[in-house]
VOGU-3710 file (C-alpha; in Angstrom, 3 decimals, decimal comma):
1> mtedsqrnfr> -25,546/12,138/31,241  -24,763/12,854/34,843  -26,575/15,336/36,866  -23,700/17,950/36,747  -23,317/17,613/32,924  -27,162/17,950/32,433  -27,044/21,099/34,428  -24,011/22,435/32,454  -25,809/21,522/29,162  -29,001/23,516/30,499
11> svyyekvgfr> -26,887/26,493/31,495  -25,098/26,498/28,002  -28,706/26,166/26,191  -30,434/28,903/28,439  -27,454/31,231/27,673  -27,733/30,460/23,866  -31,385/31,156/23,644  -31,231/34,225/25,820  -32,221/32,927/29,166  -28,794/33,338/30,899
21> gveekkslei> -29,561/33,547/34,668  -32,448/31,103/34,726  -30,331/28,565/36,574  -28,820/31,324/38,800  -32,338/32,498/39,743  -33,122/28,954/40,743  -30,025/28,727/42,889  -30,827/31,903/44,651  -34,306/30,772/45,436  -33,054/27,630/46,907
31> llkddrldie> -30,652/29,668/49,141  -33,584/32,021/50,086  -35,604/29,074/51,042  -33,267/28,189/54,072  -34,883/28,691/57,664  -31,699/30,470/58,451  -30,005/32,331/55,519  -26,370/31,511/54,830  -24,788/35,024/54,584  -21,602/33,403/53,134
41> klctfsqrfp> -23,399/31,657/50,412  -25,487/34,915/49,507  -22,142/36,932/49,382  -20,697/34,314/47,057  -23,718/34,191/44,819  -23,769/38,085/44,654  -20,128/38,307/43,962  -20,443/35,602/40,963  -23,941/36,621/39,478  -26,211/39,640/39,113
51> lpsmyralvw> -28,959/39,645/41,610  -32,513/38,999/40,212  -34,234/42,448/40,449  -37,167/40,761/42,451  -34,781/39,601/45,164  -32,320/42,392/45,085  -33,872/44,476/48,049  -34,114/41,464/50,124  -30,600/40,164/49,639  -29,217/43,698/50,132
61> kvllgilpph> -31,164/44,017/53,520  -29,796/40,680/54,702  -26,215/41,343/53,618  -26,321/44,977/55,061  -27,722/43,775/58,438  -30,945/45,377/58,250  -32,611/41,839/58,416  -31,310/39,047/60,411  -30,541/35,654/58,764  -33,626/33,958/60,401
71> heshaqvmmy> -36,651/34,139/58,249  -39,118/34,089/61,038  -37,694/37,196/62,563  -38,029/39,226/59,293  -41,518/40,717/59,762  -40,932/41,726/63,355  -37,662/43,249/62,669  -39,022/45,248/59,701  -41,745/46,468/62,004  -39,055/47,724/64,427
81> rkeqycdvlh> -37,183/49,449/61,699  -40,399/51,103/60,562  -41,111/52,303/64,161  -37,568/53,712/64,416  -37,995/55,385/60,962  -41,331/57,032/62,010  -39,837/58,139/65,495  -36,820/59,816/63,781  -38,966/61,519/61,054  -41,403/62,670/63,809
91> alhivrfvsd> -38,479/64,240/65,812  -37,291/66,041/62,742  -40,866/67,524/62,228  -41,047/68,486/65,850  -37,771/70,631/65,584  -38,803/71,909/62,194  -35,796/70,492/60,516  -37,997/69,011/57,652  -41,481/69,526/56,586  -44,043/67,896/54,144
101> atpqvevylr> -42,326/69,903/51,385  -38,863/68,686/52,015  -37,370/66,532/49,175  -37,430/62,951/50,285  -33,620/62,382/49,887  -32,929/65,482/52,141  -35,246/63,927/54,713  -33,277/60,807/54,514  -30,026/62,890/54,973  -31,636/64,802/58,066
111> myqlesgklp> -32,618/61,500/59,640  -29,140/60,160/59,133  -27,454/63,138/60,710  -29,803/63,032/63,619  -29,115/59,347/64,216  -25,327/59,685/63,848  -25,326/62,968/66,052  -24,265/65,189/63,221  -27,250/67,217/62,771  -26,430/70,829/62,291
121> rspsfplepe> -27,710/73,568/64,506  -29,739/74,975/61,347  -31,202/73,496/58,427  -29,694/76,516/56,339  -26,080/75,454/57,320  -24,129/74,639/53,882  -23,779/71,009/53,358  -20,491/69,211/54,000  -18,835/67,033/51,253  -19,851/63,866/53,040
131> devflaiaka> -23,494/65,072/52,836  -23,301/65,601/49,221  -21,999/62,071/48,838  -25,050/60,810/51,098  -27,508/62,722/48,858  -26,065/61,206/45,516  -26,334/57,669/46,929  -29,795/58,465/48,252  -31,006/59,710/45,047  -29,812/56,568/43,452
141> veemvedsvd> -31,347/54,074/45,906  -34,553/56,174/45,787  -34,721/55,039/41,945  -34,119/51,338/42,763  -36,315/50,948/45,935  -39,895/51,774/46,127  -40,721/51,567/49,805  -39,400/54,708/51,729  -38,559/52,658/54,926  -36,531/50,092/52,874
151> cywiircfvn> -35,088/53,045/50,922  -33,780/54,778/54,151  -32,303/51,799/55,772  -30,404/50,580/52,669  -29,003/54,175/52,181  -28,074/54,319/55,887  -26,347/51,042/56,032  -24,662/51,360/52,598  -23,159/54,642/53,533  -22,030/53,108/56,872
161> qlnnkyresl> -20,450/50,297/54,968  -18,446/52,728/52,916  -17,459/54,706/56,022  -16,692/51,864/58,175  -15,736/48,593/56,468  -14,282/50,136/53,410  -12,660/53,264/55,209  -9,158/52,147/54,608  -9,809/50,636/51,141  -11,420/53,403/49,412
171> pqlpkafeqy> -8,419/55,871/49,539  -6,203/53,039/47,865  -8,530/52,809/44,818  -7,059/55,564/42,802  -3,573/53,871/42,827  -5,220/50,314/42,037  -6,969/52,156/39,066  -3,609/53,364/37,744  -2,239/49,954/38,248  -4,941/47,957/36,344
181> lnledsrlls> -5,213/50,784/33,645  -1,433/50,206/32,987  -1,932/46,534/32,483  -4,745/47,030/30,300  -3,668/49,848/28,224  -0,459/51,527/29,190  -0,618/54,006/26,160  -3,938/55,349/27,540  -2,390/55,798/30,942  0,677/57,510/29,538
191> hlktcsalsr> -1,722/59,848/27,644  -3,553/60,811/31,022  -0,044/61,381/32,707  1,146/63,530/29,624  -2,075/65,744/30,037  -1,693/66,035/33,913  -5,089/64,387/34,099  -4,396/61,322/36,250  -4,557/63,256/39,522  -7,580/65,139/38,402
201> lpydlwfkrc> -9,832/62,282/37,322  -13,394/62,127/38,990  -12,340/59,822/41,720  -14,846/61,107/44,233  -17,566/60,433/41,782  -16,270/57,031/41,075  -15,010/55,795/44,436  -16,807/57,904/47,199  -20,268/58,092/45,418  -19,714/54,523/44,012
211> fagclpessl> -20,786/56,036/40,392  -24,080/57,285/41,795  -24,861/60,196/39,554  -22,458/58,671/36,931  -24,136/55,386/35,754  -28,005/54,818/35,433  -29,516/52,961/38,275  -30,153/49,896/35,979  -26,485/49,457/35,481  -25,364/50,961/38,899
221> qrvwdkvvsg> -27,276/48,146/40,963  -25,351/45,496/39,239  -22,110/47,298/40,461  -23,444/47,734/44,046  -24,450/43,994/44,255  -20,763/43,432/44,438  -20,038/46,327/46,714  -22,924/45,313/49,160  -21,545/41,708/49,161  -17,952/42,446/49,821
231> sckilvfvav> -15,848/44,028/47,257  -15,284/47,747/46,693  -12,609/46,759/44,218  -15,272/46,319/41,578  -15,273/50,106/41,446  -11,748/50,358/40,056  -12,723/47,984/37,027  -15,629/50,211/36,283  -13,457/53,089/36,083  -10,903/51,303/34,048
241> eilltfkikv> -13,569/49,874/31,610  -14,866/53,486/31,250  -11,454/54,783/30,135  -11,092/51,673/27,734  -14,666/52,232/26,187  -14,156/55,781/25,507  -10,474/55,483/24,655  -10,644/57,197/21,321  -12,568/60,249/22,741  -10,235/60,470/25,745
251> malnnaekit> -6,967/60,208/23,321  -8,392/63,090/21,375  -8,665/65,420/24,181  -5,371/67,103/25,215  -6,121/68,725/28,572  -7,022/67,609/32,104  -10,041/69,676/32,403  -11,657/68,528/29,127  -10,927/64,958/30,110  -12,262/65,199/33,561
261> kflenipqds> -15,556/67,129/32,211  -16,204/64,285/29,701  -15,522/61,464/32,282  -17,953/63,229/34,775  -20,729/62,956/32,093  -20,312/59,999/30,041  -22,963/58,939/27,492  -25,575/56,541/29,362  -26,132/54,304/26,356  -23,066/52,264/26,848
271> sdaivskaid> -23,533/51,688/30,516  -24,731/48,284/30,517  -21,990/46,968/28,405  -19,384/48,871/30,474  -20,558/47,196/33,674  -20,644/43,712/31,962  -17,219/44,225/30,686  -16,045/45,689/34,047  -17,270/42,617/35,928  -15,459/40,337/33,385
281> lwhkhcgtpv> -12,414/42,340/34,031  -12,734/42,163/37,739  -13,088/38,346/37,527  -10,087/38,184/35,258  -7,707/40,074/37,556  -9,285/39,098/40,903  -10,928/35,641/40,389  -14,229/35,615/42,358  -13,294/37,295/45,665  -15,569/36,789/48,502
291> hsa> -15,386/39,446/51,553  -12,416/40,943/49,814  -12,007/44,751/49,719
//
């Protein structure tokens, strides 16, 4: 038996006995041992497989540019990141924009606003829609990442990725959603059009907030592995799969308001299956894209 066939045999065996991902975890550990991390290979891995939870924060920090590819610089760079975090936080305390009683996600928002030159004149000013998006993403990341410095930097760089790298792609996603839903279930799409629901679906929740506040974090992080590593199009297939999963319920609702309300508060117990099927659907229609929006 050749080395490749032995490896394939092991992979099939592991999957059958419930250890799917053992080989993938070993592959990632080999990638992470390189003196200079190969960003391209880490992106490819993240697009093809779910990241093991023990390595997710590290891989995200490298792919989001929080950490450089060189291992020997990681400790020093994170020290600088922590100093910057402390300086910004201290400045907000000085100008009395935050206090020890301020909720942590709001602290992250004020830090981001200060660093991006968008801090309002008063903390009592109403939040902008983009601030609400930031808070939703921050609440999700806070559930995924324990360390507050890591948490802030991941939120900051994830939001910047959405605002910069995906700025032109995100507005196109509702049209792509319609296209792929039509391919998967044209009758379901016709029902949404008949109910005048298509234009009123929760696109902001799906595509601006990247399902933060819609899916539980355990499922959400598997979707964000793909977003962080180069594909916001995965969001389209999660939305399509939500519709396919709850087709019977949606077809039984006959007005746009009821359909939207249901989709904004989908049952959480199906989330893992929805994400797994959405990733399969994404691979089916797009192959295994790397760095594609």
